[in-house]
N, CA, C and O atoms as a Maestro MAE file, in Angstrom:
{
 s_m_m2io_version
 :::
 2.0.0
}

f_m_ct {
 s_m_title
 :::
 protein
 m_atom[324] {
  # First column is atom index #
  i_m_mmod_type
  r_m_x_coord
  r_m_y_coord
  r_m_z_coord
  i_m_residue_number
  s_m_chain_name
  s_m_pdb_residue_name
  s_m_pdb_atom_name
  i_m_atomic_number
  :::
  1 25 -69.162 -137.274 111.587 1 A "MET " " N  " 7
  2 3 -70.188 -137.917 110.797 1 A "MET " " CA " 6
  3 2 -70.873 -136.861 109.920 1 A "MET " " C  " 6
  4 15 -71.082 -135.728 110.356 1 A "MET " " O  " 8
  5 25 -71.211 -137.227 108.718 2 A "ILE " " N  " 7
  6 3 -71.934 -136.330 107.814 2 A "ILE " " CA " 6
  7 2 -73.390 -136.332 108.222 2 A "ILE " " C  " 6
  8 15 -73.991 -137.395 108.375 2 A "ILE " " O  " 8
  9 25 -73.975 -135.131 108.402 3 A "ASP " " N  " 7
  10 3 -75.379 -135.077 108.808 3 A "ASP " " CA " 6
  11 2 -76.319 -134.718 107.669 3 A "ASP " " C  " 6
  12 15 -77.526 -134.929 107.793 3 A "ASP " " O  " 8
  13 25 -75.809 -134.180 106.559 4 A "HIS " " N  " 7
  14 3 -76.656 -133.920 105.392 4 A "HIS " " CA " 6
  15 2 -75.792 -133.564 104.187 4 A "HIS " " C  " 6
  16 15 -74.610 -133.249 104.321 4 A "HIS " " O  " 8
  17 25 -76.393 -133.618 103.033 5 A "LEU " " N  " 7
  18 3 -75.760 -133.166 101.798 5 A "LEU " " CA " 6
  19 2 -76.596 -132.021 101.261 5 A "LEU " " C  " 6
  20 15 -77.824 -132.071 101.313 5 A "LEU " " O  " 8
  21 25 -75.942 -130.988 100.745 6 A "ASP " " N  " 7
  22 3 -76.680 -129.880 100.146 6 A "ASP " " CA " 6
  23 2 -77.353 -130.348 98.870 6 A "ASP " " C  " 6
  24 15 -78.551 -130.144 98.676 6 A "ASP " " O  " 8
  25 25 -76.578 -130.973 98.006 7 A "HIS " " N  " 7
  26 3 -77.132 -131.524 96.772 7 A "HIS " " CA " 6
  27 2 -76.112 -132.466 96.144 7 A "HIS " " C  " 6
  28 15 -74.931 -132.454 96.489 7 A "HIS " " O  " 8
  29 25 -76.593 -133.269 95.230 8 A "ILE " " N  " 7
  30 3 -75.719 -134.064 94.388 8 A "ILE " " CA " 6
  31 2 -76.065 -133.727 92.942 8 A "ILE " " C  " 6
  32 15 -77.074 -133.071 92.683 8 A "ILE " " O  " 8
  33 25 -75.249 -134.164 92.014 9 A "VAL " " N  " 7
  34 3 -75.473 -133.887 90.603 9 A "VAL " " CA " 6
  35 2 -75.629 -135.203 89.854 9 A "VAL " " C  " 6
  36 15 -74.836 -136.129 90.022 9 A "VAL " " O  " 8
  37 25 -76.649 -135.266 89.036 10 A "LEU " " N  " 7
  38 3 -76.899 -136.411 88.179 10 A "LEU " " CA " 6
  39 2 -76.796 -135.941 86.731 10 A "LEU " " C  " 6
  40 15 -77.505 -135.021 86.323 10 A "LEU " " O  " 8
  41 25 -75.924 -136.564 85.961 11 A "THR " " N  " 7
  42 3 -75.780 -136.227 84.543 11 A "THR " " CA " 6
  43 2 -76.459 -137.308 83.724 11 A "THR " " C  " 6
  44 15 -76.227 -138.498 83.937 11 A "THR " " O  " 8
  45 25 -77.301 -136.889 82.785 12 A "THR " " N  " 7
  46 3 -78.053 -137.843 81.980 12 A "THR " " CA " 6
  47 2 -78.015 -137.480 80.499 12 A "THR " " C  " 6
  48 15 -77.945 -136.305 80.138 12 A "THR " " O  " 8
  49 25 -78.063 -138.485 79.661 13 A "ALA " " N  " 7
  50 3 -78.162 -138.284 78.217 13 A "ALA " " CA " 6
  51 2 -79.624 -138.331 77.781 13 A "ALA " " C  " 6
  52 15 -79.933 -138.068 76.619 13 A "ALA " " O  " 8
  53 25 -80.526 -138.667 78.707 14 A "HIS " " N  " 7
  54 3 -81.947 -138.827 78.389 14 A "HIS " " CA " 6
  55 2 -82.781 -138.028 79.385 14 A "HIS " " C  " 6
  56 15 -83.420 -138.593 80.273 14 A "HIS " " O  " 8
  57 25 -82.765 -136.719 79.228 15 A "THR " " N  " 7
  58 3 -83.358 -135.811 80.217 15 A "THR " " CA " 6
  59 2 -84.836 -136.075 80.459 15 A "THR " " C  " 6
  60 15 -85.247 -136.222 81.610 15 A "THR " " O  " 8
  61 25 -85.633 -136.140 79.423 16 A "GLU " " N  " 7
  62 3 -87.080 -136.316 79.602 16 A "GLU " " CA " 6
  63 2 -87.407 -137.634 80.290 16 A "GLU " " C  " 6
  64 15 -88.262 -137.678 81.174 16 A "GLU " " O  " 8
  65 25 -86.731 -138.709 79.890 17 A "GLN " " N  " 7
  66 3 -86.970 -140.007 80.520 17 A "GLN " " CA " 6
  67 2 -86.519 -139.995 81.984 17 A "GLN " " C  " 6
  68 15 -87.162 -140.596 82.844 17 A "GLN " " O  " 8
  69 25 -85.435 -139.323 82.250 18 A "CYS " " N  " 7
  70 3 -84.916 -139.213 83.617 18 A "CYS " " CA " 6
  71 2 -85.915 -138.464 84.505 18 A "CYS " " C  " 6
  72 15 -86.236 -138.912 85.606 18 A "CYS " " O  " 8
  73 25 -86.398 -137.325 84.015 19 A "ILE " " N  " 7
  74 3 -87.373 -136.537 84.782 19 A "ILE " " CA " 6
  75 2 -88.633 -137.366 85.018 19 A "ILE " " C  " 6
  76 15 -89.176 -137.366 86.123 19 A "ILE " " O  " 8
  77 25 -89.098 -138.066 83.997 20 A "ASP " " N  " 7
  78 3 -90.299 -138.897 84.128 20 A "ASP " " CA " 6
  79 2 -90.108 -139.959 85.205 20 A "ASP " " C  " 6
  80 15 -90.983 -140.139 86.053 20 A "ASP " " O  " 8
  81 25 -88.982 -140.662 85.186 21 A "PHE " " N  " 7
  82 3 -88.735 -141.710 86.176 21 A "PHE " " CA " 6
  83 2 -88.713 -141.155 87.593 21 A "PHE " " C  " 6
  84 15 -89.407 -141.668 88.471 21 A "PHE " " O  " 8
  85 25 -87.923 -140.112 87.824 22 A "TYR " " N  " 7
  86 3 -87.770 -139.591 89.188 22 A "TYR " " CA " 6
  87 2 -89.047 -138.940 89.714 22 A "TYR " " C  " 6
  88 15 -89.308 -138.982 90.916 22 A "TYR " " O  " 8
  89 25 -89.850 -138.337 88.828 23 A "THR " " N  " 7
  90 3 -91.085 -137.697 89.302 23 A "THR " " CA " 6
  91 2 -92.242 -138.688 89.380 23 A "THR " " C  " 6
  92 15 -92.935 -138.744 90.395 23 A "THR " " O  " 8
  93 25 -92.459 -139.462 88.338 24 A "ARG " " N  " 7
  94 3 -93.608 -140.372 88.299 24 A "ARG " " CA " 6
  95 2 -93.396 -141.593 89.183 24 A "ARG " " C  " 6
  96 15 -94.282 -141.962 89.954 24 A "ARG " " O  " 8
  97 25 -92.232 -142.222 89.077 25 A "VAL " " N  " 7
  98 3 -91.987 -143.468 89.806 25 A "VAL " " CA " 6
  99 2 -91.573 -143.210 91.257 25 A "VAL " " C  " 6
  100 15 -92.073 -143.863 92.173 25 A "VAL " " O  " 8
  101 25 -90.658 -142.254 91.463 26 A "LEU " " N  " 7
  102 3 -90.143 -142.007 92.814 26 A "LEU " " CA " 6
  103 2 -90.830 -140.861 93.548 26 A "LEU " " C  " 6
  104 15 -90.576 -140.647 94.734 26 A "LEU " " O  " 8
  105 25 -91.709 -140.113 92.849 27 A "GLY " " N  " 7
  106 3 -92.480 -139.064 93.507 27 A "GLY " " CA " 6
  107 2 -91.721 -137.783 93.803 27 A "GLY " " C  " 6
  108 15 -92.162 -136.987 94.632 27 A "GLY " " O  " 8
  109 25 -90.599 -137.567 93.149 28 A "MET " " N  " 7
  110 3 -89.824 -136.341 93.373 28 A "MET " " CA " 6
  111 2 -90.482 -135.176 92.638 28 A "MET " " C  " 6
  112 15 -91.286 -135.384 91.730 28 A "MET " " O  " 8
  113 25 -90.145 -133.969 93.026 29 A "LYS " " N  " 7
  114 3 -90.656 -132.760 92.383 29 A "LYS " " CA " 6
  115 2 -89.585 -132.210 91.451 29 A "LYS " " C  " 6
  116 15 -88.409 -132.155 91.813 29 A "LYS " " O  " 8
  117 25 -89.988 -131.805 90.256 30 A "PHE " " N  " 7
  118 3 -89.073 -131.225 89.272 30 A "PHE " " CA " 6
  119 2 -89.175 -129.710 89.336 30 A "PHE " " C  " 6
  120 15 -90.271 -129.158 89.443 30 A "PHE " " O  " 8
  121 25 -88.029 -129.038 89.270 31 A "GLU " " N  " 7
  122 3 -88.050 -127.570 89.219 31 A "GLU " " CA " 6
  123 2 -86.954 -127.051 88.301 31 A "GLU " " C  " 6
  124 15 -85.897 -127.661 88.149 31 A "GLU " " O  " 8
  125 25 -87.237 -125.919 87.701 32 A "ARG " " N  " 7
  126 3 -86.239 -125.182 86.932 32 A "ARG " " CA " 6
  127 2 -85.834 -123.980 87.763 32 A "ARG " " C  " 6
  128 15 -86.666 -123.377 88.441 32 A "ARG " " O  " 8
  129 25 -84.545 -123.629 87.712 33 A "PHE " " N  " 7
  130 3 -84.061 -122.480 88.468 33 A "PHE " " CA " 6
  131 2 -82.885 -121.875 87.741 33 A "PHE " " C  " 6
  132 15 -82.318 -122.490 86.838 33 A "PHE " " O  " 8
  133 25 -82.517 -120.667 88.133 34 A "GLY " " N  " 7
  134 3 -81.372 -119.995 87.506 34 A "GLY " " CA " 6
  135 2 -81.573 -119.857 86.013 34 A "GLY " " C  " 6
  136 15 -82.693 -119.654 85.543 34 A "GLY " " O  " 8
  137 25 -80.511 -119.965 85.288 35 A "GLU " " N  " 7
  138 3 -80.541 -119.810 83.838 35 A "GLU " " CA " 6
  139 2 -80.632 -121.172 83.164 35 A "GLU " " C  " 6
  140 15 -79.637 -121.688 82.654 35 A "GLU " " O  " 8
  141 25 -81.836 -121.756 83.162 36 A "GLY " " N  " 7
  142 3 -82.056 -123.035 82.504 36 A "GLY " " CA " 6
  143 2 -81.603 -124.252 83.284 36 A "GLY " " C  " 6
  144 15 -81.523 -125.345 82.723 36 A "GLY " " O  " 8
  145 25 -81.304 -124.091 84.562 37 A "ARG " " N  " 7
  146 3 -80.867 -125.223 85.367 37 A "ARG " " CA " 6
  147 2 -82.071 -126.012 85.850 37 A "ARG " " C  " 6
  148 15 -83.181 -125.485 85.918 37 A "ARG " " O  " 8
  149 25 -81.846 -127.295 86.191 38 A "MET " " N  " 7
  150 3 -82.927 -128.186 86.591 38 A "MET " " CA " 6
  151 2 -82.549 -128.936 87.861 38 A "MET " " C  " 6
  152 15 -81.374 -129.186 88.129 38 A "MET " " O  " 8
  153 25 -83.568 -129.287 88.633 39 A "ALA " " N  " 7
  154 3 -83.337 -130.062 89.851 39 A "ALA " " CA " 6
  155 2 -84.526 -130.961 90.123 39 A "ALA " " C  " 6
  156 15 -85.654 -130.672 89.723 39 A "ALA " " O  " 8
  157 25 -84.253 -132.048 90.806 40 A "LEU " " N  " 7
  158 3 -85.261 -132.956 91.332 40 A "LEU " " CA " 6
  159 2 -85.178 -132.851 92.852 40 A "LEU " " C  " 6
  160 15 -84.096 -132.975 93.427 40 A "LEU " " O  " 8
  161 25 -86.324 -132.621 93.506 41 A "LYS " " N  " 7
  162 3 -86.317 -132.394 94.951 41 A "LYS " " CA " 6
  163 2 -87.178 -133.419 95.666 41 A "LYS " " C  " 6
  164 15 -88.204 -133.870 95.157 41 A "LYS " " O  " 8
  165 25 -86.725 -133.771 96.866 42 A "PHE " " N  " 7
  166 3 -87.499 -134.601 97.774 42 A "PHE " " CA " 6
  167 2 -87.181 -134.145 99.174 42 A "PHE " " C  " 6
  168 15 -86.035 -134.228 99.617 42 A "PHE " " O  " 8
  169 25 -88.190 -133.661 99.875 43 A "GLY " " N  " 7
  170 3 -87.966 -133.070 101.189 43 A "GLY " " CA " 6
  171 2 -87.031 -131.881 101.065 43 A "GLY " " C  " 6
  172 15 -87.244 -131.000 100.231 43 A "GLY " " O  " 8
  173 25 -86.004 -131.856 101.888 44 A "SER " " N  " 7
  174 3 -85.026 -130.762 101.821 44 A "SER " " CA " 6
  175 2 -83.818 -131.124 100.971 44 A "SER " " C  " 6
  176 15 -82.863 -130.351 100.893 44 A "SER " " O  " 8
  177 25 -83.848 -132.287 100.333 45 A "GLN " " N  " 7
  178 3 -82.726 -132.747 99.515 45 A "GLN " " CA " 6
  179 2 -82.959 -132.408 98.044 45 A "GLN " " C  " 6
  180 15 -84.092 -132.235 97.597 45 A "GLN " " O  " 8
  181 25 -81.857 -132.320 97.311 46 A "LYS " " N  " 7
  182 3 -81.969 -131.918 95.916 46 A "LYS " " CA " 6
  183 2 -80.933 -132.652 95.071 46 A "LYS " " C  " 6
  184 15 -79.790 -132.845 95.485 46 A "LYS " " O  " 8
  185 25 -81.363 -133.057 93.871 47 A "ILE " " N  " 7
  186 3 -80.468 -133.606 92.864 47 A "ILE " " CA " 6
  187 2 -80.466 -132.624 91.703 47 A "ILE " " C  " 6
  188 15 -81.479 -132.467 91.021 47 A "ILE " " O  " 8
  189 25 -79.337 -131.963 91.472 48 A "ASN " " N  " 7
  190 3 -79.227 -131.098 90.307 48 A "ASN " " CA " 6
  191 2 -79.076 -131.983 89.081 48 A "ASN " " C  " 6
  192 15 -78.301 -132.939 89.088 48 A "ASN " " O  " 8
  193 25 -79.810 -131.666 88.041 49 A "LEU " " N  " 7
  194 3 -79.846 -132.475 86.838 49 A "LEU " " CA " 6
  195 2 -79.084 -131.763 85.725 49 A "LEU " " C  " 6
  196 15 -79.406 -130.632 85.362 49 A "LEU " " O  " 8
  197 25 -78.066 -132.442 85.188 50 A "HIS " " N  " 7
  198 3 -77.284 -131.911 84.078 50 A "HIS " " CA " 6
  199 2 -77.499 -132.783 82.856 50 A "HIS " " C  " 6
  200 15 -77.608 -134.005 82.963 50 A "HIS " " O  " 8
  201 25 -77.560 -132.151 81.696 51 A "GLU " " N  " 7
  202 3 -77.648 -132.893 80.446 51 A "GLU " " CA " 6
  203 2 -76.246 -133.192 79.956 51 A "GLU " " C  " 6
  204 15 -75.393 -132.305 79.918 51 A "GLU " " O  " 8
  205 25 -76.004 -134.438 79.582 52 A "LYS " " N  " 7
  206 3 -74.686 -134.845 79.096 52 A "LYS " " CA " 6
  207 2 -74.268 -133.955 77.926 52 A "LYS " " C  " 6
  208 15 -75.027 -133.746 76.980 52 A "LYS " " O  " 8
  209 25 -73.049 -133.438 78.014 53 A "GLY " " N  " 7
  210 3 -72.528 -132.547 76.984 53 A "GLY " " CA " 6
  211 2 -72.857 -131.087 77.225 53 A "GLY " " C  " 6
  212 15 -72.315 -130.205 76.558 53 A "GLY " " O  " 8
  213 25 -73.753 -130.827 78.187 54 A "ARG " " N  " 7
  214 3 -74.139 -129.442 78.520 54 A "ARG " " CA " 6
  215 2 -74.068 -129.221 80.028 54 A "ARG " " C  " 6
  216 15 -74.867 -128.474 80.592 54 A "ARG " " O  " 8
  217 25 -73.105 -129.877 80.675 55 A "GLU " " N  " 7
  218 3 -72.972 -129.790 82.116 55 A "GLU " " CA " 6
  219 2 -72.685 -128.362 82.548 55 A "GLU " " C  " 6
  220 15 -72.015 -127.604 81.847 55 A "GLU " " O  " 8
  221 25 -73.206 -128.012 83.715 56 A "PHE " " N  " 7
  222 3 -72.990 -126.688 84.292 56 A "PHE " " CA " 6
  223 2 -71.784 -126.768 85.218 56 A "PHE " " C  " 6
  224 15 -71.785 -127.545 86.173 56 A "PHE " " O  " 8
  225 25 -70.755 -125.970 84.942 57 A "HIS " " N  " 7
  226 3 -69.536 -125.961 85.764 57 A "HIS " " CA " 6
  227 2 -69.378 -124.585 86.386 57 A "HIS " " C  " 6
  228 15 -68.984 -123.626 85.722 57 A "HIS " " O  " 8
  229 25 -69.692 -124.505 87.674 58 A "ARG " " N  " 7
  230 3 -69.579 -123.235 88.367 58 A "ARG " " CA " 6
  231 2 -68.170 -123.018 88.909 58 A "ARG " " C  " 6
  232 15 -67.690 -121.885 88.947 58 A "ARG " " O  " 8
  233 25 -67.517 -124.070 89.319 59 A "GLN " " N  " 7
  234 3 -66.185 -123.956 89.899 59 A "GLN " " CA " 6
  235 2 -65.174 -124.640 88.991 59 A "GLN " " C  " 6
  236 15 -65.505 -125.581 88.271 59 A "GLN " " O  " 8
  237 25 -63.957 -124.164 89.033 60 A "SER " " N  " 7
  238 3 -62.896 -124.830 88.291 60 A "SER " " CA " 6
  239 2 -62.567 -126.152 88.976 60 A "SER " " C  " 6
  240 15 -62.892 -126.341 90.148 60 A "SER " " O  " 8
  241 25 -61.931 -127.056 88.259 61 A "ASP " " N  " 7
  242 3 -61.546 -128.338 88.850 61 A "ASP " " CA " 6
  243 2 -60.638 -128.141 90.057 61 A "ASP " " C  " 6
  244 15 -60.784 -128.835 91.064 61 A "ASP " " O  " 8
  245 25 -59.705 -127.202 89.964 62 A "ALA " " N  " 7
  246 3 -58.788 -126.950 91.077 62 A "ALA " " CA " 6
  247 2 -59.549 -126.439 92.294 62 A "ALA " " C  " 6
  248 15 -59.254 -126.835 93.421 62 A "ALA " " O  " 8
  249 25 -60.521 -125.565 92.075 63 A "ARG " " N  " 7
  250 3 -61.294 -125.033 93.197 63 A "ARG " " CA " 6
  251 2 -62.137 -126.123 93.839 63 A "ARG " " C  " 6
  252 15 -62.248 -126.179 95.064 63 A "ARG " " O  " 8
  253 25 -62.735 -126.997 93.024 64 A "ARG " " N  " 7
  254 3 -63.511 -128.114 93.576 64 A "ARG " " CA " 6
  255 2 -62.619 -129.027 94.413 64 A "ARG " " C  " 6
  256 15 -63.026 -129.493 95.477 64 A "ARG " " O  " 8
  257 25 -61.411 -129.281 93.933 65 A "ALA " " N  " 7
  258 3 -60.488 -130.143 94.671 65 A "ALA " " CA " 6
  259 2 -60.124 -129.514 96.016 65 A "ALA " " C  " 6
  260 15 -60.078 -130.210 97.030 65 A "ALA " " O  " 8
  261 25 -59.866 -128.211 96.034 66 A "ARG " " N  " 7
  262 3 -59.559 -127.520 97.296 66 A "ARG " " CA " 6
  263 2 -60.751 -127.600 98.239 66 A "ARG " " C  " 6
  264 15 -60.585 -127.830 99.436 66 A "ARG " " O  " 8
  265 25 -61.959 -127.410 97.697 67 A "HIS " " N  " 7
  266 3 -63.161 -127.462 98.509 67 A "HIS " " CA " 6
  267 2 -63.336 -128.859 99.109 67 A "HIS " " C  " 6
  268 15 -63.660 -128.987 100.290 67 A "HIS " " O  " 8
  269 25 -63.127 -129.902 98.309 68 A "ALA " " N  " 7
  270 3 -63.254 -131.270 98.795 68 A "ALA " " CA " 6
  271 2 -62.230 -131.549 99.894 68 A "ALA " " C  " 6
  272 15 -62.563 -132.167 100.906 68 A "ALA " " O  " 8
  273 25 -60.987 -131.100 99.706 69 A "ARG " " N  " 7
  274 3 -59.958 -131.304 100.738 69 A "ARG " " CA " 6
  275 2 -60.359 -130.601 102.026 69 A "ARG " " C  " 6
  276 15 -60.172 -131.147 103.114 69 A "ARG " " O  " 8
  277 25 -60.909 -129.392 101.915 70 A "HIS " " N  " 7
  278 3 -61.341 -128.636 103.088 70 A "HIS " " CA " 6
  279 2 -62.441 -129.399 103.836 70 A "HIS " " C  " 6
  280 15 -62.392 -129.522 105.060 70 A "HIS " " O  " 8
  281 25 -63.428 -129.908 103.099 71 A "LEU " " N  " 7
  282 3 -64.510 -130.650 103.738 71 A "LEU " " CA " 6
  283 2 -63.997 -131.916 104.404 71 A "LEU " " C  " 6
  284 15 -64.420 -132.248 105.511 71 A "LEU " " O  " 8
  285 25 -63.092 -132.628 103.744 72 A "LEU " " N  " 7
  286 3 -62.539 -133.845 104.333 72 A "LEU " " CA " 6
  287 2 -61.713 -133.533 105.571 72 A "LEU " " C  " 6
  288 15 -61.743 -134.287 106.544 72 A "LEU " " O  " 8
  289 25 -60.972 -132.420 105.542 73 A "HIS " " N  " 7
  290 3 -60.199 -132.003 106.712 73 A "HIS " " CA " 6
  291 2 -61.144 -131.716 107.880 73 A "HIS " " C  " 6
  292 15 -60.883 -132.140 109.006 73 A "HIS " " O  " 8
  293 25 -62.237 -131.000 107.618 74 A "ARG " " N  " 7
  294 3 -63.207 -130.687 108.664 74 A "ARG " " CA " 6
  295 2 -63.853 -131.958 109.200 74 A "ARG " " C  " 6
  296 15 -64.083 -132.083 110.403 74 A "ARG " " O  " 8
  297 25 -64.147 -132.902 108.307 75 A "LEU " " N  " 7
  298 3 -64.735 -134.163 108.723 75 A "LEU " " CA " 6
  299 2 -63.773 -134.910 109.659 75 A "LEU " " C  " 6
  300 15 -64.190 -135.444 110.687 75 A "LEU " " O  " 8
  301 25 -62.485 -134.941 109.296 76 A "GLY " " N  " 7
  302 3 -61.488 -135.591 110.127 76 A "GLY " " CA " 6
  303 2 -61.361 -134.928 111.484 76 A "GLY " " C  " 6
  304 15 -61.241 -135.614 112.499 76 A "GLY " " O  " 8
  305 25 -61.386 -133.594 111.518 77 A "ALA " " N  " 7
  306 3 -61.289 -132.867 112.775 77 A "ALA " " CA " 6
  307 2 -62.509 -133.156 113.643 77 A "ALA " " C  " 6
  308 15 -62.381 -133.291 114.860 77 A "ALA " " O  " 8
  309 25 -63.672 -133.251 113.041 78 A "ALA " " N  " 7
  310 3 -64.893 -133.518 113.810 78 A "ALA " " CA " 6
  311 2 -64.859 -134.919 114.417 78 A "ALA " " C  " 6
  312 15 -65.363 -135.129 115.520 78 A "ALA " " O  " 8
  313 25 -64.277 -135.862 113.716 79 A "ARG " " N  " 7
  314 3 -64.188 -137.229 114.251 79 A "ARG " " CA " 6
  315 2 -63.254 -137.320 115.441 79 A "ARG " " C  " 6
  316 15 -63.443 -138.160 116.321 79 A "ARG " " O  " 8
  317 25 -62.238 -136.450 115.474 80 A "ARG " " N  " 7
  318 3 -61.264 -136.478 116.574 80 A "ARG " " CA " 6
  319 2 -61.799 -135.845 117.844 80 A "ARG " " C  " 6
  320 15 -61.237 -136.049 118.920 80 A "ARG " " O  " 8
  321 25 -62.885 -135.075 117.737 81 A "THR " " N  " 7
  322 3 -63.420 -134.411 118.953 81 A "THR " " CA " 6
  323 2 -64.458 -135.233 119.642 81 A "THR " " C  " 6
  324 15 -64.997 -134.815 120.667 81 A "THR " " O  " 8
  :::
 }
 m_bond[323] {
  # First column is bond index #
  i_m_from
  i_m_to
  i_m_order
  :::
  1 1 2 1
  2 2 3 1
  3 3 4 2
  4 3 5 1
  5 5 6 1
  6 6 7 1
  7 7 8 2
  8 7 9 1
  9 9 10 1
  10 10 11 1
  11 11 12 2
  12 11 13 1
  13 13 14 1
  14 14 15 1
  15 15 16 2
  16 15 17 1
  17 17 18 1
  18 18 19 1
  19 19 20 2
  20 19 21 1
  21 21 22 1
  22 22 23 1
  23 23 24 2
  24 23 25 1
  25 25 26 1
  26 26 27 1
  27 27 28 2
  28 27 29 1
  29 29 30 1
  30 30 31 1
  31 31 32 2
  32 31 33 1
  33 33 34 1
  34 34 35 1
  35 35 36 2
  36 35 37 1
  37 37 38 1
  38 38 39 1
  39 39 40 2
  40 39 41 1
  41 41 42 1
  42 42 43 1
  43 43 44 2
  44 43 45 1
  45 45 46 1
  46 46 47 1
  47 47 48 2
  48 47 49 1
  49 49 50 1
  50 50 51 1
  51 51 52 2
  52 51 53 1
  53 53 54 1
  54 54 55 1
  55 55 56 2
  56 55 57 1
  57 57 58 1
  58 58 59 1
  59 59 60 2
  60 59 61 1
  61 61 62 1
  62 62 63 1
  63 63 64 2
  64 63 65 1
  65 65 66 1
  66 66 67 1
  67 67 68 2
  68 67 69 1
  69 69 70 1
  70 70 71 1
  71 71 72 2
  72 71 73 1
  73 73 74 1
  74 74 75 1
  75 75 76 2
  76 75 77 1
  77 77 78 1
  78 78 79 1
  79 79 80 2
  80 79 81 1
  81 81 82 1
  82 82 83 1
  83 83 84 2
  84 83 85 1
  85 85 86 1
  86 86 87 1
  87 87 88 2
  88 87 89 1
  89 89 90 1
  90 90 91 1
  91 91 92 2
  92 91 93 1
  93 93 94 1
  94 94 95 1
  95 95 96 2
  96 95 97 1
  97 97 98 1
  98 98 99 1
  99 99 100 2
  100 99 101 1
  101 101 102 1
  102 102 103 1
  103 103 104 2
  104 103 105 1
  105 105 106 1
  106 106 107 1
  107 107 108 2
  108 107 109 1
  109 109 110 1
  110 110 111 1
  111 111 112 2
  112 111 113 1
  113 113 114 1
  114 114 115 1
  115 115 116 2
  116 115 117 1
  117 117 118 1
  118 118 119 1
  119 119 120 2
  120 119 121 1
  121 121 122 1
  122 122 123 1
  123 123 124 2
  124 123 125 1
  125 125 126 1
  126 126 127 1
  127 127 128 2
  128 127 129 1
  129 129 130 1
  130 130 131 1
  131 131 132 2
  132 131 133 1
  133 133 134 1
  134 134 135 1
  135 135 136 2
  136 135 137 1
  137 137 138 1
  138 138 139 1
  139 139 140 2
  140 139 141 1
  141 141 142 1
  142 142 143 1
  143 143 144 2
  144 143 145 1
  145 145 146 1
  146 146 147 1
  147 147 148 2
  148 147 149 1
  149 149 150 1
  150 150 151 1
  151 151 152 2
  152 151 153 1
  153 153 154 1
  154 154 155 1
  155 155 156 2
  156 155 157 1
  157 157 158 1
  158 158 159 1
  159 159 160 2
  160 159 161 1
  161 161 162 1
  162 162 163 1
  163 163 164 2
  164 163 165 1
  165 165 166 1
  166 166 167 1
  167 167 168 2
  168 167 169 1
  169 169 170 1
  170 170 171 1
  171 171 172 2
  172 171 173 1
  173 173 174 1
  174 174 175 1
  175 175 176 2
  176 175 177 1
  177 177 178 1
  178 178 179 1
  179 179 180 2
  180 179 181 1
  181 181 182 1
  182 182 183 1
  183 183 184 2
  184 183 185 1
  185 185 186 1
  186 186 187 1
  187 187 188 2
  188 187 189 1
  189 189 190 1
  190 190 191 1
  191 191 192 2
  192 191 193 1
  193 193 194 1
  194 194 195 1
  195 195 196 2
  196 195 197 1
  197 197 198 1
  198 198 199 1
  199 199 200 2
  200 199 201 1
  201 201 202 1
  202 202 203 1
  203 203 204 2
  204 203 205 1
  205 205 206 1
  206 206 207 1
  207 207 208 2
  208 207 209 1
  209 209 210 1
  210 210 211 1
  211 211 212 2
  212 211 213 1
  213 213 214 1
  214 214 215 1
  215 215 216 2
  216 215 217 1
  217 217 218 1
  218 218 219 1
  219 219 220 2
  220 219 221 1
  221 221 222 1
  222 222 223 1
  223 223 224 2
  224 223 225 1
  225 225 226 1
  226 226 227 1
  227 227 228 2
  228 227 229 1
  229 229 230 1
  230 230 231 1
  231 231 232 2
  232 231 233 1
  233 233 234 1
  234 234 235 1
  235 235 236 2
  236 235 237 1
  237 237 238 1
  238 238 239 1
  239 239 240 2
  240 239 241 1
  241 241 242 1
  242 242 243 1
  243 243 244 2
  244 243 245 1
  245 245 246 1
  246 246 247 1
  247 247 248 2
  248 247 249 1
  249 249 250 1
  250 250 251 1
  251 251 252 2
  252 251 253 1
  253 253 254 1
  254 254 255 1
  255 255 256 2
  256 255 257 1
  257 257 258 1
  258 258 259 1
  259 259 260 2
  260 259 261 1
  261 261 262 1
  262 262 263 1
  263 263 264 2
  264 263 265 1
  265 265 266 1
  266 266 267 1
  267 267 268 2
  268 267 269 1
  269 269 270 1
  270 270 271 1
  271 271 272 2
  272 271 273 1
  273 273 274 1
  274 274 275 1
  275 275 276 2
  276 275 277 1
  277 277 278 1
  278 278 279 1
  279 279 280 2
  280 279 281 1
  281 281 282 1
  282 282 283 1
  283 283 284 2
  284 283 285 1
  285 285 286 1
  286 286 287 1
  287 287 288 2
  288 287 289 1
  289 289 290 1
  290 290 291 1
  291 291 292 2
  292 291 293 1
  293 293 294 1
  294 294 295 1
  295 295 296 2
  296 295 297 1
  297 297 298 1
  298 298 299 1
  299 299 300 2
  300 299 301 1
  301 301 302 1
  302 302 303 1
  303 303 304 2
  304 303 305 1
  305 305 306 1
  306 306 307 1
  307 307 308 2
  308 307 309 1
  309 309 310 1
  310 310 311 1
  311 311 312 2
  312 311 313 1
  313 313 314 1
  314 314 315 1
  315 315 316 2
  316 315 317 1
  317 317 318 1
  318 318 319 1
  319 319 320 2
  320 319 321 1
  321 321 322 1
  322 322 323 1
  323 323 324 2
  :::
 }
}
C-alpha cells in the first residue's frame, strides 16, 4: 500500500489564477524555491507548479520510466509480504 507521495506536479497555463485559487480558496501555502520553481504546500504534502510551455524537466523520459517501474516493482513486492 502507498503510504505517502513526495509531491505531484500541476501544469497550468494560468499561473496567477491557479496560485490564487489554491491559496485563497483551499488555504494552501505558496513558495518559491530553487531557480524560479514554485510549489503549493499543505501539511507535509506538496504540489510543484509548472507553467505550460516552461515545464521543469529534471529527469529524462527514459529515467522517469525506469524510476516508475522500480517503484511499481517495490509496491508489488510489498503486497506479496
